[in-house]
N, C-alpha and C positions, 0 to 999 in steps of 0.2 A: 481351696487354695491351689491344689494340684491341678484341678480342671482348668482354673484360670491360667495357670502357668503353661499348660499344654496348649490352650487356645492361643495364648500370646506367642508362643514359639511357632505354632503352625501358621499363624497370620503373617509373621515376619518372614518365615522361610518361604511360604507360598508366593508372596509378592516379590521377594528377593529372586526366586527362581524365574518368575515372570519377567523381571527386569533383565536378568542374565540371558534369557532366551530371545530378547529383542535385538535384532541385528541393526535396526534403524537408529538406535540411540548412540549418541557420541559418548566417549568415555567421561567427559565432564558432566553430561546430563545423567549418566548412570550413577556416577559418584554422588551427585546432588540428591538423587532419590534414595540412595543408600543412607546418606546422612539423615535425611528427614525420617525415613522409616525406622531407623534405629533410635533416634532421639525422641521422636513422637510417633510411636508405632500406630496407635489407633487413629489419631488425627491424620497421619501420613497415608494410611491405607484408604481412608475416605477421600482424601485429596487425590490420591493416585486413581482411584476408581472414577472420580468425576473429571479429572483433568490430565491424567498421566499419559494417555495415548491419543495421538492425532488420528482419530478414526471417525470419519463423518458418516459411516454406515454403508453397507454393501448396496443398499437400494439407491442411495444418492450417487455413489460411484458408478453404478450401472447406468443410471439415467444420464449422468455427465458424459459418459462414453457415447451413449445414443445421440445426445445433443450434438456433440462435436462430429460424430460420424455423419449426421444429417447436414451440418454446416459445411463440412469438407465436400460432401457429395453435391450439394446444391449451390455453393458459393465459393468454390475453389479459386475461381478467377479473381476474386476480390482479396484473397489472402496473400497474394504475391508469390513469387517463386524463389526457391532456395538459391538457384543459380544467379539471381539478380544481385545478390550481395557483392559478388566479385565485380559486376558491371557498374554498380552504383556507388559503392563504398570504397573509400581510400583503403588500400591494402593494409595500412597500419591498424585500422579499426575494424576491418572485416571480420576477424574472429569473434568479436563481441556481438556483432549483428547476426552472424550465423548462429551463435549460441542462443541468442534471444529467439531466433526463428525456430529453434529446436524444441522450445517449451510447449507451445500449443499451435504451431504452424503458421503464425503471422510473419511474413518476410518483408523486406524493404520494398516500398512502392514509391515511385518517383513523382515529381511535380506537385508537391504540397506547399502550402504557405501557412504562416502562423503569426499571431500578434500577441505580444505580451501585455496583459492587463495591468493598468497602473496600480490599482489597489482594490480593496473590497467593494467600495461604493461604485467604482467604475465597472467592476465585474458584474455586480448586480444589475446596474442600469443597462449594460450591453446585453446581458443574458435575457432580461425581461423584454428588451426591444426585439431581440431575435425571435423569442417565443411569440411575441405579438405580430411578427411579420410572417410566421409560419403559415404555409398553405396546405401542407399534406399531413405531416406528423411531427410529434415531439416526444422524445424518449428521455427520461431522467432516472437516475439511480444514485442515491446518496446513502452513505453510512449514517451520518447524523443530519437530520432534517428537523429544524426547530420551528416553532410557531412565532418566531421573532419577525423583525422587519424583512430580512432577506427571505426566510422560509415562507412567510405569508405572501410576499410579492411574487415569488415563483409559483406558489400554489394558485394565486389569483390569476396569474398569466395563463396557467394551464386551464383554469376554468373558462377564461375568456376564449382560449383557443378551441376547447371542446365545444363551446357554444356556437362557434362559426363553422363547425364541421370538421375540424382538424382532429385526426386520431392521436390521442394522448395516452401514453403509457408511463406510469409513475411507480417506481419501486423504492422501498426504503427498508433498511435493515431492521430486523425484529427487535434488536436490543438497543442499538444506537439511536433509533428514531421511535422508541416505544411510546414516548409522550405524544408525539404527533399522531401516531397510529390510533391512539385512544381519543384523539381530540375531535372537536366539531369540524375543524378545518379539513381533516382527512375525510370525514363523512360528507362534507360539502363537495369535495372533489369527486368522490364516488357518485354522489347524486347528480352532479353536473355532467356526467358522462366521461370523466377521466378514468381510464382503466387502471386500477390500483392493485398492487401486489406487494407481498411482504417477503423479503429475502430472509431465509433461515428463521422461519416463524417458530414461536413457542406454543402454537396451538395444541400440540400434543407433547407436553413437557416430559411426561413419563417416558415416552419413546425416545425423546432426545437424550434423557439421562441414561437410558439403558443401552442405546445403540450409537451414541455420538458424544459430543461435548457441547456444553452450553456456551462456551467462549469461542467457538468457531464462528467468525463473523464475516459479513460482506462489507469490506472497508472501502469499496470502490466509490469513485465520484465520476459519473459519466453523464454527459448531456449531448444528445444528438438532435439536430433540428433539420427536418426535411432531407436528411441524408447528405446534406451539403455543408453543415457546420457542426463541429464538435468542440467541446471544452475539455481540457485535461489539466489536472494539477492537484493541489492539496486541499482546496477549499471545499468544505461541506456546504449544505444549504443552511447557513447560519451567519449571524453578524460577527464581525471581529470582536465585539464585546463578549461574546460567547457566555451567555448568562449562567449556564450550569456550573461554570468554573470562572466566574467573573474576576476573581482576585488575581488571576494570571493574565488578564487581558491587557492590551489587545492581542488577539491571536493573529499572527502575521503569516499570511498565505501567499501562494503564487498560482496564477492560472494562465494558460495559453489558449487562444482561440484558433482552431485549425480549420482550414479548408483544403480540399484535395482528396485523393484516393484513400488517404489514411482514415478519413471519416468513416468509410465503409467498414474498415477493420474495427473501429470502436463500436460501430453499429452491431457488428457480429458478436463482439464481446458482450454488449448489452443483451443482445438476443439470446446468447447462451444462458445468461442468468434468468431472463424472462421465461424462456422455454422450460428451464429447470423448475421455476417457481409455479408456473401456471399450467404446464403440460401442453401449451399451444405449439403448433409447428412453425417452422421458419417461414413458410410461404406467406404468412400475413405481414411480414416485415419487409418494407421496401429497401432495396439496396441500390445505391447510385455511386458512380465513379466519375467525378468531374476534375480532370487534371488542371492545375494552375501552371500556365506556361512559364518556364524558367524557374519552377519551384525546386524543392529539395527532397531527398529521400527520407522516409520515416517509416516506422513500423510500430504496431501496438504490441505490448507484452502483458499478458494476463497470467497471474499465478494464483494459486490457492491450494487448499488441502486435497483437492482432487487431482492436482498435477504432481509431478514427481518431486520427491523431497530434495531440498537443497538447491532448487532452481534459482531462487532470488540471490542468495549469497554467492553462488557460482557465477551468475550474470554480473554482479558487481565486481567480483574478482577478475573476470574477463575484461571488463571495462578498465579497471585500475591497472591491469597488466599492460593494456594497450597505450596508456598514457606515456608521452615522450618528454614533455616539459613541465606541464602543470595540471593539477587535478584539484578541483574545489567541490566540496560536498557540504550541503546543509541538511540537517535532519533533527527533528525534535527528540527522537528516541534512538539511542545508540547503545545496543547490547549485542555486539558482534559475535559471530562464531569464529573458530580458528581460521577457517578459510579466508574470511574477510580481514581479520587482523593481520595475518601473514601477508596478504596482498598489499595492504596499506603500508606496512613497515618495509616490505621489499621495495615498493615504489619509492619511498623516501630514501632508502639506502642507495638506490641507483641514481639518485640525483633529481628525481621529480619533486617539484614543489607541491607538497600535499597539504592542503588547507582544509580544516574541519571546523564547521560552525554549529554550535549547539545552543539551546537556551540556557541562560544562567539559572533561572527559576523554572523548574519543571513541574507539571501538574502531577507527575508520578514520582514519589520519593524513592520508590524502588528503582526505577530507571535512572534517576539522578545519581544515586549511590553506585549502581552497577556501572554506569557510563564512566564515572570518575575513577573507577578502579583500573581503567585501561589508559588513563592519561600518562602515567609514568612511562609505560612501554612505548606509546606513540611518540611522546616528546623525545625520548631517548633515541628513537630511530630517526628523528629529524622532522616529524610532522609538526605543523603549526595549528594550534587550537585557539579558537575564539569562542567566548560565551556571550550570546546576545542578551542585552540588558533592557531593551525597550519593549517588553512584553514577552509573550511566548512565541518563539520562532517555530512555526508549524510547517514551513515550506520544505518540501523534499526535492532537492535539486542536485544535479551532478553535471559539471562541465569538464571537458578534457581538451586541452591544447587550443582553445578557441575555435574548435571545429565540431565537437560532438557534445550532445546534451541529452540528458535523461530527466524527465519530469513526470510526476504522477502521484500515486497514493502510498507507495512503499516506503516504510521506515527501515532503518538499519537495526532492527531488533528481532528477537526470536519470534515475536508474535507475527510480524509481517513475513518472516521466513517460513513459518510452519502453520499458522492458524488462520490467517486472514485471506480472503479473496482480495486481490489488489489489481490495479490497472496503471500502466505507465505507457508513455510514448518515447521511443528512442529515435533520435534524428541526427542527421549530419548537415549542418549549415552554419557558416561563419556568422551571418547576421543575427540569427536567433540565439545562437550560443553566446555571442558577445552581449546581447541584451540581457540574457539570464546571468551571465558572468558579472555584468555591471550591477544587477540587482543583488548578487551575492556580495559585491564590494560595498553596497549600501548596508547590507546586514553587518558586515565587518566594521563599518564606520560607527555602528551603534552597539559595538561589542567591546569586551575586555579580553585582551590576550592572556592566556594562561601559559606560564613559562615553567620550565623544569625546576628552577629553584623554588618557585611558589609551591609546586606539588611536593617537593622534598621537605618543605617547611611545614606541611600539614601535620597536626599532632598525631601521635601514634594511634589513638583511639579512633580517629576519623579514618585513617588508612585501614585499620582492622574492620571497621564497620563496612566500608566500601567493598572490601575483598570478601567479607562474609556474604553480603548481599549478592555479589557477582558469582560466588561459588554455588549458591542455591538458586541462582537466576533461572536455570532451566525448569525449576519447579514452579517459580513465581510467574 
C-alpha cells in the first residue's frame, strides 16, 4: 500500500512539474491538465504522454527547416516580397497581410483570378475536367480521400492523366485517408504510374508514439494542375453525403478555383509536404507564374506544428482587428483561445457587425458543447450568431468589409491552431469577396439565429456541461 501511494505521488508530482516547466502552455491549458491529472491520475498521465505535448519530433523539424531553406533558395521569386504588401494592399488591411507573410514567407502577389464553385457536384466536374485537360503535371493532397463517387472520379482522372504521360503526384493523410490507402483503388493508382505518398504515415507507430503524437495530421486540401490552376477551400475528396458520418449530411463546403501567380505559392506549399514525405528535391517540381491582367493580390498561408505556435489565432486576430464595418465568419469547429475571443468581442464593441455561422448539429459533441460555452460572452459583446440547420456546414470562410477574404482548411479550434497542417489563401478583391459573402448569406438563410435570451434560458445543467467541456478543452 505504501509503495502504491509513493508511486501515485511521484507520478502526479512528476507530470505536474513537467507541466509547470512548459512555457508554451496557456494558463487555461495548464489548469485543464492539472484537473485531469488530479481527478484521473493514471488515465491522465497516459493521455498526457500520448497527446499532452505538441512535438512532432526533432527529425521532422530539422527536415522541415531543410525543405523551406531549399524552397527559399530556389524559388524565392515565386513567394512574393514583404515590401509588396504596402504597394498592393489597402493600408487598412496591410497589417494582416504582412502578418500572414511572416508565418512561412509567402507574401502578396498581384494579378490573380478566382471563380467560386457552385456546389459539390460542380466542383467535382470542373476538377475532373481540369485534370483531364492537364498536359504536364497534376498534384493533389487531401486530408480525407474516400472511395466514393468524388474520390473515385478524382483517382480515375489521375490514372488517365498518368496513362497519357502526365506526371501525377497524389498524397493523402495517413489517418484521414487510411481506408483509401489500404484500398484497391490506391494500389491501382500506384500501378498506373501515379506517384503516391502518405502524409504523416503510421508505418512506424512505435516511433510516432515515442517521439511525436498520433493526432498531428495533415489537414490540407491542395490541387495544382500544370502549375496554372489551383483549388483552395474546405472540400476533401469526398461526396457531400460523406458516408463515414452520413447522419450529419450533407456536408456543405466551399471551393475557389484560382489562376495567376498565387498558384505557384500553393505549388510550393504542396512541394514542402511532398519533399517532407518522400525526400525528393524541389528540382523535379515545375513552377510557373502566369499573371491574369487586371487580377487581384493574394497570398498563400500554410501553418502546422512545425511553424511557430499561435500563428493561426494571431492571424485571425489581425484580420478581425482590421475590420471597419463588417466581419462574417463561418466555421464548423469553434473552440477559440483568448486571443481570438478578445479580438471578436473587441470588434463588436467598437461597432463592427460581427456575424458568426456554425452548424446546429456538429459531428463532434465535444466541439458542440465547447463552442456553445462561448455564446453568452459573444452575444453580450454584440456578436450575431447563426446555427446552420441544413446539414453540417463545413465551409471555413472569412470576409471583411466587402474587400478582403480568407478561405481554406483552417477551423477556429485548438486542433487547427496547434496540431494540424493547414492551407489558406488570403486575398483582396471586391468581386470574389462579395461572391463569398453572398454564399455566407445563403448559409444564414438556412440557419437559426441564437439570441442572448435563448442562451440565458438554457437549463443550468446544460450551461455547466458546456463550461466543463470548455474547461478541459485543451486536453480534448
